[in-house]
Biopython code that builds the backbone (N, CA, C, O; Angstrom):
import numpy as np
from Bio.PDB.StructureBuilder import StructureBuilder

atoms = [
    (1, "MET", "N", (51.142, -12.358, -7.430)),
    (1, "MET", "CA", (50.407, -13.189, -8.367)),
    (1, "MET", "C", (49.752, -12.278, -9.398)),
    (1, "MET", "O", (49.119, -11.283, -9.048)),
    (2, "PHE", "N", (49.908, -12.624, -10.659)),
    (2, "PHE", "CA", (49.302, -11.892, -11.757)),
    (2, "PHE", "C", (48.134, -12.712, -12.293)),
    (2, "PHE", "O", (48.243, -13.925, -12.473)),
    (3, "VAL", "N", (47.003, -12.028, -12.549)),
    (3, "VAL", "CA", (45.765, -12.725, -12.885)),
    (3, "VAL", "C", (45.109, -12.081, -14.103)),
    (3, "VAL", "O", (45.102, -10.860, -14.258)),
    (4, "SER", "N", (44.561, -12.936, -14.960)),
    (4, "SER", "CA", (43.744, -12.499, -16.076)),
    (4, "SER", "C", (42.543, -13.430, -16.154)),
    (4, "SER", "O", (42.672, -14.628, -15.904)),
    (5, "THR", "N", (41.372, -12.890, -16.500)),
    (5, "THR", "CA", (40.160, -13.700, -16.542)),
    (5, "THR", "C", (39.447, -13.531, -17.885)),
    (5, "THR", "O", (39.634, -12.543, -18.595)),
    (6, "ALA", "N", (38.637, -14.519, -18.199)),
    (6, "ALA", "CA", (37.787, -14.468, -19.390)),
    (6, "ALA", "C", (36.511, -15.226, -19.072)),
    (6, "ALA", "O", (36.491, -16.085, -18.191)),
    (7, "GLN", "N", (35.452, -14.907, -19.792)),
    (7, "GLN", "CA", (34.189, -15.606, -19.624)),
    (7, "GLN", "C", (33.719, -16.061, -21.001)),
    (7, "GLN", "O", (33.673, -15.271, -21.944)),
    (8, "ILE", "N", (33.373, -17.336, -21.107)),
    (8, "ILE", "CA", (32.960, -17.924, -22.369)),
    (8, "ILE", "C", (31.524, -18.398, -22.243)),
    (8, "ILE", "O", (31.217, -19.255, -21.415)),
    (9, "ALA", "N", (30.653, -17.844, -23.059)),
    (9, "ALA", "CA", (29.253, -18.267, -23.061)),
    (9, "ALA", "C", (29.147, -19.645, -23.703)),
    (9, "ALA", "O", (29.755, -19.907, -24.741)),
    (10, "THR", "N", (28.372, -20.520, -23.077)),
    (10, "THR", "CA", (28.178, -21.868, -23.603)),
    (10, "THR", "C", (26.898, -22.454, -23.043)),
    (10, "THR", "O", (26.472, -22.109, -21.941)),
    (11, "ASP", "N", (26.289, -23.342, -23.810)),
    (11, "ASP", "CA", (25.097, -24.048, -23.343)),
    (11, "ASP", "C", (25.447, -25.375, -22.682)),
    (11, "ASP", "O", (24.600, -25.990, -22.035)),
    (12, "ASN", "N", (26.689, -25.817, -22.841)),
    (12, "ASN", "CA", (27.089, -27.108, -22.286)),
    (12, "ASN", "C", (28.398, -26.955, -21.512)),
    (12, "ASN", "O", (29.472, -27.272, -22.023)),
    (13, "LEU", "N", (28.298, -26.476, -20.298)),
    (13, "LEU", "CA", (29.471, -26.200, -19.469)),
    (13, "LEU", "C", (30.306, -27.443, -19.198)),
    (13, "LEU", "O", (31.530, -27.412, -19.324)),
    (14, "GLN", "N", (29.658, -28.518, -18.832)),
    (14, "GLN", "CA", (30.389, -29.737, -18.495)),
    (14, "GLN", "C", (31.189, -30.230, -19.701)),
    (14, "GLN", "O", (32.338, -30.645, -19.551)),
    (15, "ARG", "N", (30.607, -30.191, -20.867)),
    (15, "ARG", "CA", (31.308, -30.648, -22.080)),
    (15, "ARG", "C", (32.524, -29.775, -22.375)),
    (15, "ARG", "O", (33.586, -30.290, -22.723)),
    (16, "LEU", "N", (32.377, -28.457, -22.239)),
    (16, "LEU", "CA", (33.487, -27.545, -22.518)),
    (16, "LEU", "C", (34.633, -27.760, -21.528)),
    (16, "LEU", "O", (35.795, -27.816, -21.931)),
    (17, "ILE", "N", (34.322, -27.878, -20.259)),
    (17, "ILE", "CA", (35.355, -28.122, -19.247)),
    (17, "ILE", "C", (36.077, -29.434, -19.546)),
    (17, "ILE", "O", (37.306, -29.495, -19.501)),
    (18, "THR", "N", (35.323, -30.469, -19.848)),
    (18, "THR", "CA", (35.919, -31.770, -20.152)),
    (18, "THR", "C", (36.809, -31.694, -21.386)),
    (18, "THR", "O", (37.916, -32.232, -21.382)),
    (19, "ARG", "N", (36.342, -31.036, -22.439)),
    (19, "ARG", "CA", (37.127, -30.928, -23.672)),
    (19, "ARG", "C", (38.420, -30.161, -23.455)),
    (19, "ARG", "O", (39.478, -30.585, -23.920)),
    (20, "LEU", "N", (38.344, -29.028, -22.748)),
    (20, "LEU", "CA", (39.550, -28.239, -22.494)),
    (20, "LEU", "C", (40.561, -29.026, -21.660)),
    (20, "LEU", "O", (41.754, -29.035, -21.964)),
    (21, "CYS", "N", (40.081, -29.677, -20.620)),
    (21, "CYS", "CA", (40.988, -30.431, -19.751)),
    (21, "CYS", "C", (41.592, -31.632, -20.469)),
    (21, "CYS", "O", (42.778, -31.916, -20.299)),
    (22, "LYS", "N", (40.805, -32.338, -21.262)),
    (22, "LYS", "CA", (41.351, -33.473, -21.997)),
    (22, "LYS", "C", (42.338, -33.009, -23.057)),
    (22, "LYS", "O", (43.359, -33.659, -23.281)),
    (23, "HIS", "N", (42.042, -31.896, -23.708)),
    (23, "HIS", "CA", (42.961, -31.361, -24.715)),
    (23, "HIS", "C", (44.317, -31.044, -24.092)),
    (23, "HIS", "O", (45.351, -31.463, -24.612)),
    (24, "TRP", "N", (44.318, -30.312, -22.989)),
    (24, "TRP", "CA", (45.572, -29.911, -22.350)),
    (24, "TRP", "C", (46.186, -31.028, -21.525)),
    (24, "TRP", "O", (47.369, -30.964, -21.191)),
    (25, "GLY", "N", (45.416, -32.043, -21.192)),
    (25, "GLY", "CA", (45.915, -33.152, -20.397)),
    (25, "GLY", "C", (46.986, -33.980, -21.085)),
    (25, "GLY", "O", (47.679, -34.762, -20.435)),
    (26, "HIS", "N", (47.125, -33.815, -22.385)),
    (26, "HIS", "CA", (48.180, -34.529, -23.107)),
    (26, "HIS", "C", (49.544, -33.896, -22.873)),
    (26, "HIS", "O", (50.572, -34.537, -23.094)),
    (27, "LYS", "N", (49.561, -32.633, -22.425)),
    (27, "LYS", "CA", (50.822, -31.922, -22.221)),
    (27, "LYS", "C", (51.069, -31.508, -20.776)),
    (27, "LYS", "O", (52.216, -31.375, -20.351)),
    (28, "PHE", "N", (49.975, -31.301, -20.013)),
    (28, "PHE", "CA", (50.104, -30.745, -18.668)),
    (28, "PHE", "C", (49.227, -31.517, -17.683)),
    (28, "PHE", "O", (48.255, -32.156, -18.087)),
    (29, "PRO", "N", (49.566, -31.461, -16.394)),
    (29, "PRO", "CA", (48.697, -32.071, -15.382)),
    (29, "PRO", "C", (47.355, -31.333, -15.317)),
    (29, "PRO", "O", (47.314, -30.103, -15.287)),
    (30, "VAL", "N", (46.282, -32.086, -15.297)),
    (30, "VAL", "CA", (44.940, -31.506, -15.199)),
    (30, "VAL", "C", (44.128, -32.271, -14.169)),
    (30, "VAL", "O", (44.409, -33.430, -13.864)),
    (31, "SER", "N", (43.123, -31.603, -13.644)),
    (31, "SER", "CA", (42.117, -32.259, -12.819)),
    (31, "SER", "C", (40.789, -31.583, -13.144)),
    (31, "SER", "O", (40.733, -30.373, -13.361)),
    (32, "PHE", "N", (39.723, -32.378, -13.176)),
    (32, "PHE", "CA", (38.426, -31.773, -13.478)),
    (32, "PHE", "C", (37.288, -32.632, -12.955)),
    (32, "PHE", "O", (37.401, -33.847, -12.791)),
    (33, "GLU", "N", (36.195, -31.944, -12.703)),
    (33, "GLU", "CA", (34.929, -32.549, -12.300)),
    (33, "GLU", "C", (33.878, -31.988, -13.240)),
    (33, "GLU", "O", (34.217, -31.338, -14.229)),
    (34, "ALA", "N", (32.641, -32.223, -12.953)),
    (34, "ALA", "CA", (31.564, -31.792, -13.837)),
    (34, "ALA", "C", (31.565, -30.286, -14.080)),
    (34, "ALA", "O", (31.385, -29.851, -15.218)),
    (35, "LEU", "N", (31.763, -29.481, -13.037)),
    (35, "LEU", "CA", (31.586, -28.039, -13.183)),
    (35, "LEU", "C", (32.826, -27.221, -12.849)),
    (35, "LEU", "O", (32.728, -26.010, -12.651)),
    (36, "GLN", "N", (33.994, -27.862, -12.782)),
    (36, "GLN", "CA", (35.223, -27.114, -12.554)),
    (36, "GLN", "C", (36.421, -27.920, -13.035)),
    (36, "GLN", "O", (36.369, -29.146, -13.139)),
    (37, "GLY", "N", (37.492, -27.209, -13.323)),
    (37, "GLY", "CA", (38.699, -27.872, -13.769)),
    (37, "GLY", "C", (39.918, -27.032, -13.464)),
    (37, "GLY", "O", (39.812, -25.839, -13.180)),
    (38, "GLU", "N", (41.074, -27.661, -13.525)),
    (38, "GLU", "CA", (42.336, -26.963, -13.300)),
    (38, "GLU", "C", (43.383, -27.549, -14.236)),
    (38, "GLU", "O", (43.522, -28.766, -14.353)),
    (39, "ILE", "N", (44.117, -26.660, -14.900)),
    (39, "ILE", "CA", (45.184, -27.057, -15.804)),
    (39, "ILE", "C", (46.465, -26.405, -15.319)),
    (39, "ILE", "O", (46.537, -25.181, -15.208)),
    (40, "GLN", "N", (47.471, -27.206, -15.031)),
    (40, "GLN", "CA", (48.764, -26.697, -14.577)),
    (40, "GLN", "C", (49.646, -26.473, -15.811)),
    (40, "GLN", "O", (50.475, -27.316, -16.153)),
    (41, "LEU", "N", (49.459, -25.339, -16.465)),
    (41, "LEU", "CA", (50.270, -25.003, -17.626)),
    (41, "LEU", "C", (51.700, -24.752, -17.178)),
    (41, "LEU", "O", (51.928, -24.423, -16.014)),
    (42, "GLY", "N", (52.642, -24.896, -18.052)),
    (42, "GLY", "CA", (54.031, -24.689, -17.691)),
    (42, "GLY", "C", (54.330, -23.285, -17.200)),
    (42, "GLY", "O", (55.284, -23.080, -16.450)),
    (43, "LEU", "N", (53.525, -22.313, -17.616)),
    (43, "LEU", "CA", (53.742, -20.911, -17.243)),
    (43, "LEU", "C", (52.912, -20.470, -16.052)),
    (43, "LEU", "O", (53.171, -19.407, -15.488)),
    (44, "GLY", "N", (51.934, -21.246, -15.659)),
    (44, "GLY", "CA", (51.046, -20.869, -14.565)),
    (44, "GLY", "C", (49.866, -21.825, -14.492)),
    (44, "GLY", "O", (49.921, -22.939, -15.014)),
    (45, "ARG", "N", (48.812, -21.383, -13.845)),
    (45, "ARG", "CA", (47.656, -22.233, -13.594)),
    (45, "ARG", "C", (46.415, -21.646, -14.246)),
    (45, "ARG", "O", (46.206, -20.433, -14.216)),
    (46, "CYS", "N", (45.599, -22.498, -14.829)),
    (46, "CYS", "CA", (44.337, -22.107, -15.436)),
    (46, "CYS", "C", (43.209, -22.777, -14.658)),
    (46, "CYS", "O", (43.161, -24.003, -14.553)),
    (47, "LEU", "N", (42.306, -21.969, -14.116)),
    (47, "LEU", "CA", (41.158, -22.479, -13.370)),
    (47, "LEU", "C", (39.895, -22.289, -14.191)),
    (47, "LEU", "O", (39.680, -21.218, -14.758)),
    (48, "LEU", "N", (39.066, -23.307, -14.259)),
    (48, "LEU", "CA", (37.809, -23.284, -15.002)),
    (48, "LEU", "C", (36.669, -23.481, -14.006)),
    (48, "LEU", "O", (36.700, -24.406, -13.195)),
    (49, "GLN", "N", (35.665, -22.610, -14.071)),
    (49, "GLN", "CA", (34.552, -22.702, -13.135)),
    (49, "GLN", "C", (33.246, -22.389, -13.855)),
    (49, "GLN", "O", (33.118, -21.340, -14.485)),
    (50, "ALA", "N", (32.280, -23.294, -13.764)),
    (50, "ALA", "CA", (30.973, -23.093, -14.388)),
    (50, "ALA", "C", (30.179, -22.040, -13.613)),
    (50, "ALA", "O", (30.140, -22.057, -12.382)),
    (51, "GLN", "N", (29.553, -21.135, -14.343)),
    (51, "GLN", "CA", (28.703, -20.084, -13.767)),
    (51, "GLN", "C", (27.493, -19.895, -14.675)),
    (51, "GLN", "O", (27.646, -19.371, -15.778)),
    (52, "ASP", "N", (26.312, -20.297, -14.258)),
    (52, "ASP", "CA", (25.094, -20.182, -15.067)),
    (52, "ASP", "C", (25.348, -20.716, -16.477)),
    (52, "ASP", "O", (25.603, -21.910, -16.636)),
    (53, "ASN", "N", (25.286, -19.861, -17.505)),
    (53, "ASN", "CA", (25.502, -20.294, -18.887)),
    (53, "ASN", "C", (26.840, -19.820, -19.425)),
    (53, "ASN", "O", (26.972, -19.554, -20.620)),
    (54, "ALA", "N", (27.831, -19.713, -18.555)),
    (54, "ALA", "CA", (29.154, -19.263, -18.984)),
    (54, "ALA", "C", (30.230, -19.984, -18.190)),
    (54, "ALA", "O", (30.016, -20.439, -17.066)),
    (55, "LEU", "N", (31.382, -20.070, -18.813)),
    (55, "LEU", "CA", (32.538, -20.653, -18.156)),
    (55, "LEU", "C", (33.493, -19.533, -17.783)),
    (55, "LEU", "O", (33.946, -18.781, -18.646)),
    (56, "ASP", "N", (33.799, -19.423, -16.499)),
    (56, "ASP", "CA", (34.795, -18.463, -16.037)),
    (56, "ASP", "C", (36.162, -19.124, -16.109)),
    (56, "ASP", "O", (36.366, -20.221, -15.589)),
    (57, "VAL", "N", (37.092, -18.441, -16.761)),
    (57, "VAL", "CA", (38.459, -18.938, -16.900)),
    (57, "VAL", "C", (39.370, -17.940, -16.203)),
    (57, "VAL", "O", (39.291, -16.738, -16.457)),
    (58, "ARG", "N", (40.231, -18.435, -15.328)),
    (58, "ARG", "CA", (41.131, -17.571, -14.558)),
    (58, "ARG", "C", (42.562, -18.088, -14.718)),
    (58, "ARG", "O", (42.847, -19.250, -14.431)),
    (59, "LEU", "N", (43.446, -17.220, -15.173)),
    (59, "LEU", "CA", (44.853, -17.556, -15.299)),
    (59, "LEU", "C", (45.617, -16.928, -14.155)),
    (59, "LEU", "O", (45.425, -15.750, -13.855)),
    (60, "ASN", "N", (46.475, -17.691, -13.516)),
    (60, "ASN", "CA", (47.353, -17.205, -12.453)),
    (60, "ASN", "C", (48.789, -17.454, -12.881)),
    (60, "ASN", "O", (49.134, -18.561, -13.293)),
    (61, "ALA", "N", (49.626, -16.430, -12.785)),
    (61, "ALA", "CA", (51.037, -16.568, -13.144)),
    (61, "ALA", "C", (51.887, -15.831, -12.121)),
    (61, "ALA", "O", (51.414, -14.923, -11.437)),
    (62, "ALA", "N", (53.135, -16.231, -12.028)),
    (62, "ALA", "CA", (54.050, -15.629, -11.057)),
    (62, "ALA", "C", (54.482, -14.222, -11.454)),
    (62, "ALA", "O", (54.779, -13.399, -10.588)),
    (63, "ASP", "N", (54.521, -13.939, -12.759)),
    (63, "ASP", "CA", (54.919, -12.599, -13.186)),
    (63, "ASP", "C", (54.158, -12.191, -14.442)),
    (63, "ASP", "O", (53.489, -13.008, -15.075)),
    (64, "ASP", "N", (54.273, -10.918, -14.789)),
    (64, "ASP", "CA", (53.523, -10.356, -15.904)),
    (64, "ASP", "C", (53.907, -11.002, -17.236)),
    (64, "ASP", "O", (53.042, -11.238, -18.080)),
    (65, "GLU", "N", (55.175, -11.285, -17.430)),
    (65, "GLU", "CA", (55.625, -11.884, -18.687)),
    (65, "GLU", "C", (54.995, -13.259, -18.900)),
    (65, "GLU", "O", (54.551, -13.580, -20.002)),
    (66, "GLN", "N", (54.957, -14.069, -17.840)),
    (66, "GLN", "CA", (54.342, -15.390, -17.946)),
    (66, "GLN", "C", (52.850, -15.270, -18.259)),
    (66, "GLN", "O", (52.321, -16.021, -19.079)),
    (67, "LEU", "N", (52.183, -14.331, -17.611)),
    (67, "LEU", "CA", (50.755, -14.136, -17.853)),
    (67, "LEU", "C", (50.503, -13.742, -19.301)),
    (67, "LEU", "O", (49.586, -14.270, -19.930)),
    (68, "GLN", "N", (51.289, -12.835, -19.837)),
    (68, "GLN", "CA", (51.138, -12.425, -21.229)),
    (68, "GLN", "C", (51.381, -13.591, -22.175)),
    (68, "GLN", "O", (50.654, -13.762, -23.154)),
    (69, "ARG", "N", (52.386, -14.382, -21.890)),
    (69, "ARG", "CA", (52.675, -15.538, -22.742)),
    (69, "ARG", "C", (51.530, -16.543, -22.723)),
    (69, "ARG", "O", (51.240, -17.159, -23.749)),
    (70, "MET", "N", (50.870, -16.721, -21.572)),
    (70, "MET", "CA", (49.744, -17.653, -21.489)),
    (70, "MET", "C", (48.556, -17.158, -22.301)),
    (70, "MET", "O", (47.876, -17.956, -22.946)),
    (71, "THR", "N", (48.294, -15.856, -22.281)),
    (71, "THR", "CA", (47.129, -15.337, -23.006)),
    (71, "THR", "C", (47.394, -15.218, -24.501)),
    (71, "THR", "O", (46.450, -15.129, -25.287)),
    (72, "ILE", "N", (48.646, -15.216, -24.904)),
    (72, "ILE", "CA", (48.982, -15.120, -26.329)),
    (72, "ILE", "C", (49.193, -16.497, -26.935)),
    (72, "ILE", "O", (48.734, -16.751, -28.049)),
    (73, "ASN", "N", (49.874, -17.390, -26.230)),
    (73, "ASN", "CA", (50.233, -18.691, -26.806)),
    (73, "ASN", "C", (49.219, -19.799, -26.546)),
    (73, "ASN", "O", (48.555, -20.228, -27.491)),
    (74, "PRO", "N", (49.063, -20.289, -25.310)),
    (74, "PRO", "CA", (48.189, -21.447, -25.120)),
    (74, "PRO", "C", (46.696, -21.139, -25.255)),
    (74, "PRO", "O", (45.934, -21.981, -25.729)),
    (75, "LEU", "N", (46.277, -19.954, -24.848)),
    (75, "LEU", "CA", (44.834, -19.656, -24.788)),
    (75, "LEU", "C", (44.523, -18.306, -25.438)),
    (75, "LEU", "O", (43.996, -17.421, -24.764)),
    (76, "PRO", "N", (44.829, -18.120, -26.718)),
    (76, "PRO", "CA", (44.748, -16.793, -27.319)),
    (76, "PRO", "C", (43.358, -16.333, -27.728)),
    (76, "PRO", "O", (43.158, -15.131, -27.897)),
    (77, "THR", "N", (42.400, -17.212, -27.895)),
    (77, "THR", "CA", (41.135, -16.815, -28.506)),
    (77, "THR", "C", (40.113, -16.226, -27.538)),
    (77, "THR", "O", (39.050, -15.782, -27.973)),
    (78, "PHE", "N", (40.400, -16.211, -26.264)),
    (78, "PHE", "CA", (39.470, -15.655, -25.287)),
    (78, "PHE", "C", (39.697, -14.152, -25.139)),
    (78, "PHE", "O", (40.782, -13.654, -25.436)),
    (79, "ASP", "N", (38.676, -13.434, -24.682)),
    (79, "ASP", "CA", (38.768, -11.999, -24.424)),
    (79, "ASP", "C", (39.264, -11.807, -22.987)),
    (79, "ASP", "O", (38.463, -11.751, -22.055)),
    (80, "TRP", "N", (40.588, -11.706, -22.812)),
    (80, "TRP", "CA", (41.198, -11.657, -21.490)),
    (80, "TRP", "C", (41.074, -10.284, -20.855)),
    (80, "TRP", "O", (41.258, -9.261, -21.514)),
    (81, "GLN", "N", (40.758, -10.275, -19.562)),
    (81, "GLN", "CA", (40.660, -9.048, -18.756)),
    (81, "GLN", "C", (41.656, -9.140, -17.614)),
    (81, "GLN", "O", (41.594, -10.063, -16.802)),
    (82, "ARG", "N", (42.573, -8.185, -17.551)),
    (82, "ARG", "CA", (43.574, -8.164, -16.464)),
    (82, "ARG", "C", (42.889, -7.807, -15.153)),
    (82, "ARG", "O", (42.006, -6.950, -15.120)),
    (83, "GLN", "N", (43.294, -8.460, -14.086)),
    (83, "GLN", "CA", (42.781, -8.177, -12.750)),
    (83, "GLN", "C", (43.852, -7.460, -11.954)),
    (83, "GLN", "O", (45.035, -7.786, -12.053)),
    (84, "ALA", "N", (43.443, -6.502, -11.179)),
    (84, "ALA", "CA", (44.385, -5.729, -10.360)),
    (84, "ALA", "C", (44.831, -6.521, -9.148)),
    (84, "ALA", "O", (45.624, -6.027, -8.347)),
]
sb = StructureBuilder()
sb.init_structure("model")
sb.init_model(0)
sb.init_chain("A")
sb.init_seg("    ")
for serial, (resi, resn, name, xyz) in enumerate(atoms, 1):
    if name == "N":
        sb.init_residue(resn, " ", resi, " ")
    sb.init_atom(name, np.array(xyz, "f"), 0.0, 1.0, " ", f" {name:<3s}", serial, name[0])
structure = sb.get_structure()
């Protein structure tokens, strides 16, 4: 499993999770609650988790190429950090 993470500072975690999930829900299966969400992107899975005043975003992909494509195409504006 290949993983990349990002953290987004926000004052309204629930709103951000809802907006991201509803946006991607038109193309991919999503599930979300007040403080967490999951988006089943075609290339892998995106997990959203509220933490204090930031949203933790975690991408999981089967291989490195898929992970790179997810961070460049669907979710390019975040500061992605590769996990070992």
